[in-house]
C-alpha positions, 0 to 999 in steps of 0.5 A, a space after each residue: 156651087 156651080 162655077 163656069 168656064 172662063 176665057 182661056 181655061 177649058 174645064 170638063 164641067 163647072 168646078 164646084 164650090 166646095 170648102 176651102 180645105 178641099 180646093 187648096 193646092 200646095 206648091 211643091 217643087 217638081 218631082 225628080 226621081 231616079 231614072 235610067 233611060 235609053 235616049 236619042 238626042 233631038 232638037 225641039 223648037 220652042 217659042 216664047 209668049 210673043 211667038 218669036 223663036 228661041 234657041 233650039 233646046 236639046 232634050 232627051 227623047 224616048 220613042 219606046 215609052 208609051 206617051 199616054 202612060 208616061 203623061 198619066 203617071 206624071 199627072 197622077 203624081 202631081 195630083 196625089 203629091 202636089 195637090 193638083 186637081 184632076 179635072 184641071 189637069 185633064 183639061 189644061 194638058 189638052 192641046 198643049 203637048 209641049 206643056 205636058 212634055 215639060 212636066 214629063 221631062 222634069 219628072 222622069 228625065 226624058 220626053 216621049 213623042 207628042 200626044 195625039 188626040 187618041 193619046 189625050 183621050 186615053 190620058 183623061 180616061 186613065 187619070 180619072 179612072 185611076 183616081 176614082 178606083 184608087 181604093 179598089 186598085 190599091 186593095 188588089 195591088 196590096 193583095 198581090 204584093 202579099 199584103 204589103 203596106 203600099 204607102 211605103 212604095 216608091 210613088 212613081 212605081 205605085 202610079 205605074 202599077 195603078 195604071 196597069 191594074 186599071 187598064 187590065 181590070 177596068 178598061 179591058 185593054 189587051 193584057 199583055 200589051 199593057 204588061 209590056 208597056 208598063 214594064 218598059 215605063 218602069 224600067 226607063 223611068 226607074 230601073 230594070 229591077 222595078 220593071 221586073 217587079 211590075 212584070 211579075 205583079 201584072 202577069 199575076 193580075 192577068 192570070 187571076 182576072 182570066 180565072 175570075 179569081 180577083 182577091 176581092 172582099 165579101 160584103 158580110 159581117 156587121 155593119 162596119 165590116 160591110 161598109 169596109 167591103 163596099 168601100 173597097 168594091 166601089 172605091 169610096 172612103 169608108 165614112 162616106 159609105 157608112 154615112 150614106 147607108 145611114 141616110 139612104 140604105 145599102 141598096 141606094 148607096 151602091 147605086 150612088 157609088 156606081 153613079 159616082 164611078 161612071 163616066 160623067 156627062 155634061 150640059 151646055 148652056 146657050 148664052 142668050 145674052 149674046 143673042 145665041 139661042 139653043 137652036 143656034 147651039 144645036 146648029 153648031 153641034 150638028 156642024 161639029 157632028 157632036 151628038 146631043 139631046 135637048 134638056 127636058 127641063 131648061 130651054 137654054 140647055 143641051 146635053 152631051 155625053 161625048 164631044 166636049 173637046 170638039 166644042 172647046 176646040 171650035 171656040 164656042 166657049 172661048 167666044 162666050 157663046 155657051 158655057 159648061 153648066 150642069 142642069 142641076 145648077 140651072 134649076 137652082 137659078 130657076 128657084 131664084 126666078 130672076 126677072 128683068 128689072 130686078 136686083 139680085 145679090 149672089 153671095 159666095 158668087 165666084 167664079 160665077 156660073 149662076 151669076 152669069 145665068 141670072 144676069 142673062 135672064 135679066 135681058 139687059 134690065 136689072 143688076 146682079 151684085 156678085 159678092 165673094 171673098 176671093 179676089 182672084 176668082 172675082 177677077 175671073 168672073 168680071 172677065 167672063 161677064 164681059 165675054 158673055 156681054 153681061 158686064 153692064 149687069 154684073 157688079 162684083 163686090 170683094 168682101 167676106 159676106 159675114 163682114 159685109 152685112 155689118 153695114 146697111 148698104 146692100 139689100 135686095 128682094 132676091 138673095 142667093 147664097 150658094 154656100 161652100 159645101 162638101 161637094 158630095 153631089 158632084 163626085 162623078 165629075 170631081 174624081 179626086 174630091 172623095 179622097 180629099 174630103 174628111 168626115 171632120 170637114 162636115 162639122 166645120 162646114 155646117 158651122 160656116 153655112 150657118 154663119 153665112 145664112 145668118 149673114 145673107 138673111 140681113 141682105 133680104 128686104 121685107 117680103 123678099 126671098 133668100 135662096 139657100 143652095 148647095 151641091 151636096 146630097 147630105 141632109 145635114 148640109 141641106 134640110 137640117 141647115 134650113 131647119 136650124 136657120 128657121 129656128 133662129 129666124 122666125 121672120 122667114 118661112 119656106 116658099 115651096 119650089 113646085 112653082 119654079 121647077 118640074 114636079 120631079 125635083 120638088 120635095 114634099 118639104 117644099 125644097 128643090 133636090 136633084 138626085 144623081 141616081 134618079 135624075 142623072 144630074 149632079 146632086 144639088 139642093 135649094 130652099 126658097 125662104 121668104 122674109 115676112 113683109 113687116 
């Protein structure tokens, strides 16, 4: 489910190919809320796309409100009420203070000073953290509001409280500074009474935290009660906790949730198709003073924990010299094992992280057919292929795979089906996904995966290879889908992956699996299936 950064869009990691229900965003009007504000009038120059000056606009500037908290509150509102993606919002705002202030102005009715790099880092930390820890924070808020149903609370007031609670409980910021700043935001953006309410609740939280007396549930009782408590303590949906406990046991489930709540790290893939090697990438990182470590698994990959924004601002991604791509996705490509001169079909390809990596490995000889139902994402893939100088290798095909295979035009010895899935292996990077995914989605996804597997199998020539992959850690989307496929298609058999990936990633069943807790990578799965020669 790997996807890649493309020209003009900087993402913190490859957005994952999850099911449509979790990736749709609704277009809602800008949120207008009641406000009372102490403002001064200033003139702010703006430019149009061509760069020529417009008439100066008079905007309301409030220099007393914390910029990072105002922006964080508006982003959280957009994510929860407007269906926006946390990872996209966290990146699109960076380096675009005017754009950020436009949203703040339309939502809150005033502007703050422009965001500096420190502010932007705080916004990313607070937005991501408040989303990850939402269930935990809401439990505390509800408890301190005498178990009030917080779903009826004003949306902006709730976001301000979440920000304050997160800063105090998880970021360990100076408590009284947090109280004062969030009270000021509530008074200015809402009304004095809202500020008074925030003041009382946050001060109560500070007292409880200092006394080590936060009202948290105990893990006791029957399985359901324990699952509910764990879901609150580690801020995940109850159904996920119960599902993981069933498959992994409680101890491993807790480790997985801790991983999902941790600060994500990233990998960069040097684009050898542009003659840019890992050594070249390391040289650039040293010049930029970005700490790194070499991937022990893949020769083109480098790991970074911090400094991604420095890399982005330096233009390495924009120039197509490297991509942000998790090693777990790169190892799926290793399972495919594309060789120069071969033709590979990448089903459900867009926007093309694995497509581009496979194309680079062909060394200018061979071709990759990238099939996808989404025309817009295919357009992005095509643009990125040109940027990466593999556009002579990559051919895009706009089609529903299930319809495409009704004909006989396209066949290959290597076919990759990177199937839409739950994305349960990438919850560390996709902070909001845990709240968008529902248990009911799983049955629909399994049906879709079965249909796509059947369709993809028709593209495989006799003796050829079909690789099925997901970014899920759920056995029902992984091993069980392969087992069901093999029952329907006796002409295929499992080809063990131990020849293509390090032994630590090879399962006894012959499949590839990246375990987030064990490997400190995104969770992913791949099966290599060979069609009978005749």
